[in-house]
C-alpha positions in Angstrom: 125.1 165.0 245.1 126.0 167.3 241.7 127.8 165.9 239.0 131.4 166.4 239.5 132.3 169.2 236.0 135.0 168.6 233.6 137.7 171.3 236.0 136.2 169.0 239.1 137.5 166.1 236.7 140.8 167.6 235.7 141.8 167.8 239.3 141.4 164.5 240.8 142.7 163.7 237.1 146.2 165.0 239.2 145.7 164.2 242.5 145.0 160.4 241.1 148.1 159.8 238.7 150.6 162.4 239.0 154.2 162.4 239.1 155.7 165.3 240.1 155.1 167.8 243.2 155.8 171.3 244.2 157.0 171.5 247.9 157.8 174.8 249.8 161.6 174.2 251.5 161.0 175.7 254.5 157.5 173.4 255.8 158.3 170.7 253.5 153.9 171.1 252.5 153.6 169.9 249.7 151.8 173.0 247.7 150.9 172.1 244.2 150.7 168.8 242.3 150.5 167.6 239.1 151.3 166.1 236.0 154.8 165.8 233.6 152.8 165.9 229.6 156.5 165.6 228.4 159.8 166.9 229.2 159.1 170.3 228.9 155.0 170.9 229.4 153.2 169.3 233.5 149.9 170.3 235.0 149.8 171.5 238.2 146.9 171.9 240.3 147.4 174.4 243.8 145.6 172.6 246.0 144.8 176.1 248.0 143.5 177.5 245.0 141.9 175.0 243.8 143.3 176.4 240.3 145.0 174.3 237.4 147.8 175.6 235.1 149.4 174.2 232.1 153.8 175.5 232.9 156.8 174.6 230.9 159.9 174.5 232.1 162.6 176.0 229.6 166.3 176.3 230.7 165.2 175.1 234.5 162.9 177.6 235.2 158.6 176.9 235.1 156.2 179.5 233.2 152.6 180.2 233.5 151.8 179.1 230.0 147.9 179.4 230.9 145.6 178.5 233.8 142.8 175.6 232.5 139.4 176.8 233.0 136.2 174.8 232.7 135.0 176.7 229.9 138.8 176.1 228.5 137.7 172.7 228.9 134.2 172.4 227.9 136.0 174.0 224.2 138.4 170.4 223.7 134.6 168.3 224.5 133.1 170.3 222.2 135.6 169.6 219.9 136.1 165.8 220.8 132.3 165.6 220.4 132.2 166.5 217.2 135.3 164.7 215.6 133.9 161.7 217.1 129.9 162.6 214.9 132.4 163.1 212.0 134.3 159.7 212.5 131.0 158.0 212.6 129.4 160.5 210.3 132.5 158.5 207.7 132.6 155.0 209.8 
């Protein structure tokens, strides 16, 4: 079995810790699961497409800020690794 990617782990986290969802009102089918990060920002995983988006709610309307990609998560992982190395050097 191959090692899960950062995006796989992000999707799994959203599914395990979801506190909001998008439901089709006609079919009652859940289209997406999400996590509310604060009163305006949510991260949503659309199960049928496998894509993850960060959404912003403003004036009752949600708009897509950006898609979370493997490259995006890798950049953050690299940043955190650098921060941890600096902390170790200071410590």
